[in-house]
C-alpha positions in Angstrom: -0.5 -14.8 -26.9 -2.8 -17.9 -26.6 -3.1 -20.1 -23.5 -1.2 -23.4 -23.5 -2.3 -26.2 -21.0 1.0 -28.1 -21.3 4.6 -27.2 -20.7 5.8 -25.3 -23.7 9.2 -26.1 -25.1 9.1 -24.4 -28.4 12.1 -22.2 -28.4 14.9 -24.6 -29.3 13.1 -27.8 -28.5 11.0 -29.9 -30.9 7.5 -30.9 -29.6 7.5 -34.6 -30.2 4.6 -37.1 -30.3 4.8 -40.6 -28.8 5.4 -42.2 -32.0 8.6 -40.3 -32.5 10.3 -41.6 -29.4 13.5 -43.6 -30.1 13.7 -47.3 -29.8 14.0 -48.2 -26.1 12.9 -44.8 -24.9 9.7 -44.4 -22.8 9.9 -40.7 -21.9 10.1 -37.4 -23.6 13.4 -35.7 -23.8 13.7 -32.6 -21.7 16.1 -29.9 -22.1 19.1 -29.8 -19.5 18.1 -27.2 -17.2 20.9 -24.6 -16.0 20.3 -23.0 -12.6 23.1 -20.5 -13.2 23.8 -17.8 -15.9 27.4 -17.0 -16.5 28.2 -13.9 -18.3 31.8 -13.9 -19.9 33.7 -10.8 -20.7 33.9 -9.5 -24.3 34.8 -6.6 -26.3 32.0 -4.2 -27.3 33.4 -2.6 -30.4 35.0 -3.6 -33.5 38.4 -2.5 -32.7 40.0 -4.0 -35.8 37.5 -2.7 -38.4 38.5 0.1 -40.8 35.0 1.5 -40.3 35.5 1.6 -36.5 31.8 0.8 -35.9 30.6 2.1 -32.5 28.9 -1.3 -31.5 29.8 -4.9 -32.0 26.7 -6.4 -30.3 23.8 -4.4 -31.8 20.6 -4.1 -29.8 18.2 -4.7 -32.7 16.3 -7.8 -31.8 17.9 -9.6 -34.6 19.9 -12.5 -33.0 23.0 -13.6 -34.9 25.7 -16.2 -34.0 28.5 -13.8 -34.5 27.1 -11.7 -31.7 26.1 -14.1 -29.1 28.2 -17.4 -29.6 30.8 -15.8 -27.2 28.5 -16.6 -24.4 28.6 -20.5 -25.0 25.4 -22.5 -24.6 22.5 -20.7 -23.4 21.0 -21.2 -19.9 17.7 -23.0 -20.2 15.3 -21.9 -17.3 11.9 -23.2 -16.3 9.2 -20.6 -16.1 6.4 -21.4 -13.6 2.8 -20.1 -13.6 2.3 -17.4 -11.0 -1.4 -16.5 -11.8 -3.0 -19.8 -11.6 -4.2 -19.6 -15.3 -1.0 -19.7 -17.1 1.4 -22.5 -17.9 4.8 -23.6 -17.4 7.6 -23.4 -20.1 11.1 -23.0 -20.9 13.1 -20.0 -21.9 16.6 -19.5 -23.3 18.8 -16.9 -21.7 22.3 -15.7 -22.5 24.3 -12.9 -20.8 27.5 -11.0 -21.6 29.5 -8.2 -20.1 31.8 -5.9 -22.1 34.7 -3.7 -22.1 35.2 -0.6 -24.3 38.0 0.2 -26.5 40.3 1.3 -23.6 39.7 -2.1 -21.7 37.3 -0.5 -19.1 34.2 -2.3 -17.9 31.4 -1.0 -19.9 28.0 -2.9 -20.4 25.9 -5.8 -19.4 23.9 -7.5 -22.0 21.1 -10.1 -21.9 19.2 -12.1 -24.5 16.0 -13.7 -23.5 14.1 -15.8 -25.9 10.7 -17.5 -25.1 7.7 -19.2 -27.0 4.6 -17.5 -27.9 1.9 -18.4 -30.1 0.9 -14.7 -30.9 2.5 -11.4 -30.3 0.4 -8.7 -28.5 1.4 -5.1 -29.5 -1.6 -3.2 -28.1 -2.1 -1.8 -24.6 -5.7 -0.9 -23.9 -6.5 0.9 -27.3 -9.5 3.3 -27.5 -12.2 1.6 -29.6 -15.0 3.4 -31.6 -18.4 2.6 -32.8 -18.3 5.2 -35.4 -19.7 4.4 -38.8 -18.7 7.2 -41.3 -19.8 5.8 -44.6 -18.4 8.5 -47.1 -18.6 11.9 -45.6 -19.7 13.7 -42.4 -23.3 14.1 -43.5 -23.8 10.4 -43.6 -24.0 9.7 -39.9 -23.3 13.0 -38.0 -22.9 16.6 -38.2 -19.4 17.7 -37.2 -20.4 21.4 -37.4 -22.1 21.3 -34.1 -21.1 19.6 -30.9 -18.1 17.3 -30.9 -18.8 15.3 -34.0 -16.6 12.3 -34.0 -15.4 13.1 -30.5 -18.7 12.4 -28.8 -18.1 10.3 -25.6 -20.6 7.8 -26.7 -18.7 6.6 -29.7 -15.7 5.5 -27.6 -14.7 2.9 -25.1 -11.5 1.5 -23.8 -10.4 -2.1 -24.7 -8.9 -4.5 -22.2 -6.2 -5.9 -24.6 -2.7 -6.0 -22.9 0.8 -6.0 -24.4 3.4 -8.7 -23.8 5.9 -7.8 -21.1 9.0 -8.8 -19.6 10.5 -8.0 -16.1 14.1 -8.4 -15.2 14.9 -8.3 -11.5 18.7 -7.8 -10.7 19.5 -8.3 -7.1 22.5 -6.7 -5.3 24.4 -10.0 -4.4 24.6 -13.8 -4.6 22.0 -14.0 -1.9 19.3 -12.3 -3.6 19.4 -9.2 -1.3 17.7 -5.8 -1.9 18.0 -3.3 -3.3 17.3 -4.4 -6.7 17.1 -3.0 -10.2 14.0 -3.9 -12.1 13.8 -3.3 -15.9 10.4 -3.6 -17.7 10.0 -4.1 -21.4 6.5 -3.7 -23.1 5.8 -4.6 -26.6 3.8 -1.5 -27.1 4.9 0.9 -24.5 8.8 0.8 -24.6 9.8 -1.3 -27.5 8.8 1.0 -30.3 10.6 4.1 -28.8 13.5 4.1 -31.1 15.4 6.9 -32.9 14.5 8.2 -36.3 17.0 9.2 -39.0 17.5 13.0 -38.8 18.6 13.1 -42.5 15.4 11.5 -43.6 12.9 13.5 -41.5 13.3 17.3 -41.4 12.9 18.7 -37.9 13.7 15.4 -36.2 16.9 16.8 -34.8 15.2 19.9 -33.2 12.4 17.8 -31.8 14.8 15.4 -30.2 13.7 12.3 -32.0 17.2 11.2 -33.1 18.4 10.4 -29.6 20.7 7.5 -29.8 20.6 7.2 -33.5 24.5 7.1 -33.9 25.0 4.3 -31.3 21.7 2.3 -31.0 19.8 2.9 -34.2 17.0 0.6 -33.5 17.0 0.3 -29.9 14.2 1.4 -27.5 14.2 2.2 -23.8 13.1 -0.3 -21.2 11.3 1.2 -18.1 13.7 1.5 -15.2 12.6 0.9 -11.6 14.3 0.5 -8.2 13.2 -1.6 -5.1 14.7 -1.2 -1.7 12.5 -3.9 -0.4 9.3 -2.0 0.2 8.1 -2.0 -3.4 9.2 -0.9 -6.9 9.5 2.9 -7.5 10.3 4.3 -10.9 13.7 5.8 -11.4 13.8 9.7 -12.0 12.9 10.8 -15.3 10.0 10.9 -18.0 8.7 7.5 -19.2 8.4 6.3 -22.8 4.6 6.2 -22.5 3.9 8.7 -19.8 1.5 10.8 -22.0 -2.0 9.4 -21.9 -3.9 10.0 -25.1 -7.3 10.8 -23.2 -8.8 13.0 -20.6 -9.2 11.5 -17.1 -12.5 9.7 -17.1 -12.9 9.8 -20.8 -12.2 7.4 -23.7 -12.1 9.8 -26.5 -8.7 10.2 -28.1 -7.0 13.5 -27.7 -4.5 13.2 -30.5 -4.0 11.2 -33.8 -1.1 10.4 -36.0 0.4 13.4 -37.9 3.3 14.5 -39.9 6.1 16.8 -38.9 7.5 19.8 -41.1 7.9 18.4 -44.7 7.8 14.9 -43.4 6.5 12.6 -46.2 5.2 9.8 -44.0 2.9 9.8 -41.1 4.2 9.3 -37.6 7.7 9.6 -38.9 7.6 6.1 -40.4 6.8 4.5 -37.0 4.2 1.8 -37.3 0.8 3.6 -36.9 -1.2 0.5 -35.9 0.7 0.4 -32.5 2.7 3.7 -32.1 1.6 7.2 -31.7 4.6 9.4 -31.8 4.1 12.4 -29.6 6.3 15.1 -31.5 4.4 14.7 -34.7 1.0 13.9 -33.4 -2.0 16.3 -34.0 -5.2 17.2 -32.1 -8.1 15.0 -32.9 -10.9 17.3 -34.1 -14.7 16.8 -34.3 -14.4 16.7 -38.1 -11.6 14.1 -38.5 -13.9 11.6 -40.3 -10.7 9.4 -41.4 -8.9 7.0 -39.3 -5.3 7.9 -39.5 -4.3 4.3 -39.2 -6.6 3.5 -42.2 -5.1 6.5 -44.1 -1.6 4.8 -43.7 -2.9 1.5 -44.9 -2.9 1.2 -48.8 -4.7 -2.0 -48.6 -8.0 -0.6 -47.5 -10.3 1.6 -49.6 -12.5 3.0 -47.1 -10.4 5.3 -45.0 -13.2 6.7 -42.7 -13.9 5.4 -39.2 -15.7 2.0 -39.1 -17.0 0.2 -36.0 -14.0 -1.6 -34.2 -11.5 0.8 -35.4 -9.2 2.1 -32.6 -6.7 4.7 -31.5 -3.7 4.3 -29.4 -4.3 5.2 -25.7 -0.8 6.3 -25.0 1.5 8.7 -26.8 5.1 7.5 -27.1 8.1 9.9 -26.7 11.7 9.5 -25.5 12.3 9.2 -21.8 15.0 11.3 -19.8 17.5 11.1 -17.0 17.8 7.7 -15.4 14.9 6.3 -17.6 17.6 6.3 -20.4 19.7 3.8 -18.8 18.4 0.5 -20.2 18.0 -0.1 -23.8 16.2 -3.1 -25.4 14.8 -4.3 -28.7 12.4 -7.4 -29.4 11.4 -9.3 -32.4 9.0 -11.8 -33.0 9.3 -14.8 -35.5 7.7 -18.0 -35.9 6.2 -18.3 -32.5 9.2 -17.0 -30.6 10.2 -13.6 -29.0 13.9 -12.6 -28.8 14.6 -9.7 -26.6 18.1 -8.1 -26.5 19.0 -5.7 -23.6 22.0 -3.7 -22.4 22.7 -1.4 -19.6 26.1 0.1 -18.4 27.7 -1.8 -15.6 27.8 1.4 -13.6 25.3 4.2 -14.4 26.3 7.6 -13.9 25.0 11.3 -13.8 26.2 13.4 -16.8 30.0 14.3 -16.8 31.3 17.0 -14.8 33.3 20.0 -16.2 36.5 18.9 -17.7 35.2 15.6 -18.8 35.2 14.1 -15.4 32.9 11.2 -15.0 29.7 12.0 -13.0 28.9 10.2 -9.7 27.2 6.8 -9.9 23.3 7.1 -9.9 21.8 6.1 -6.3 18.8 4.5 -7.9 20.7 1.5 -9.9 22.5 -1.6 -8.8 26.0 -1.1 -9.9 27.8 -4.3 -11.2 31.5 -5.5 -10.8 33.1 -8.3 -12.9 34.1 -11.2 -10.8 30.9 -10.8 -8.4 28.0 -12.9 -8.1 24.4 -11.6 -8.4 20.8 -13.0 -8.7 18.3 -12.4 -11.2 14.6 -13.3 -11.7 12.6 -13.0 -14.9 8.9 -12.7 -15.4 7.0 -12.8 -18.4 3.4 -11.5 -18.9 1.1 -13.0 -21.5 -0.7 -10.0 -23.1 -3.6 -12.3 -24.5 -4.5 -14.0 -21.1 -2.9 -11.8 -18.5 -1.1 -15.0 -17.2 2.3 -14.4 -15.4 5.1 -17.0 -15.4 8.4 -16.4 -13.6 11.8 -18.1 -13.0 13.4 -18.8 -9.6 16.1 -16.5 -8.3 18.8 -17.5 -10.7 22.5 -17.0 -9.8 24.3 -14.6 -12.1 28.1 -14.6 -12.3 30.1 -11.9 -14.2 33.1 -14.1 -15.1 36.4 -12.2 -15.4 38.2 -11.9 -18.8 41.0 -14.3 -19.1 
């Protein structure tokens, strides 16, 4: 992201110049701000479709009218700088709660769209000064010592990813406890299922998790705040495996292929995803950058100064960290982020198909009630933070 020094209105509002003002007007037009978000009730499945698709509103980052028009006009919220170096701008928010095919309350959806002049998809990558021209003998002898794994060749970048935080408070007053969902363009968004029929071994590795219901959705980080600070919910995170030893900047692993897989990294984008289950150890004689190997547009596949490796390894989360799914997409200066969580999150079913008890580390939602939400967006390029006010959220009953 790049810093703007003026209010940004680039989502759905044109930025005009003085000469474009209508006759008789002397001020720019501002959007009508909404100080509430109303989530209407809807159906989550195509009940009348012969294919019986499992989802109506796909969490895939691709926003379509047929999915979101049910919410009516979006709420336009003003984001104000919290860091002293950011800027104020407007975002668009839609929300929807759903019932399942048996008319039981099911999930809560959010769509957040905000302007951004650049997408930031790297989180502190590991940079190298290596210059391997054509073979190991040109610059180093990998048969002794650590070769390309020498500490002197590696440092850690300060680049940051774009982030979004959704704080969902327990009642209309904004009381604690609160749920906190964190989306990161590098650390959570790419953690999506792979097709088990395309990649042999993906099923046994567990890389197909959610493939039949949310084929392109990743998992947001889930936290809980009782008023004393945020604590992560139980379970593994999407990025909890660091790709370097403590006190070191040398990568531990690089992109690899699973058994009989024909593409590196199970087809996940190697420039900003290092998929744990098919990664391999980074050896002293690995003279080729696996990111360059996957790029047919470059002839030189060896390490060059300024090349990088990811500092985190991605894998599926577990337990309560599986509660919130999301997917973002970036197009023409705008992020669109779709999110979903069950209205009531539960432990696994008990014997006999009895629903498990509600999880104690989530705010459970009831249609007809009022809550409060706050949205915070972190600019990856500048580190600036902008946040909304505490916004009323109303789960409108179905009529």
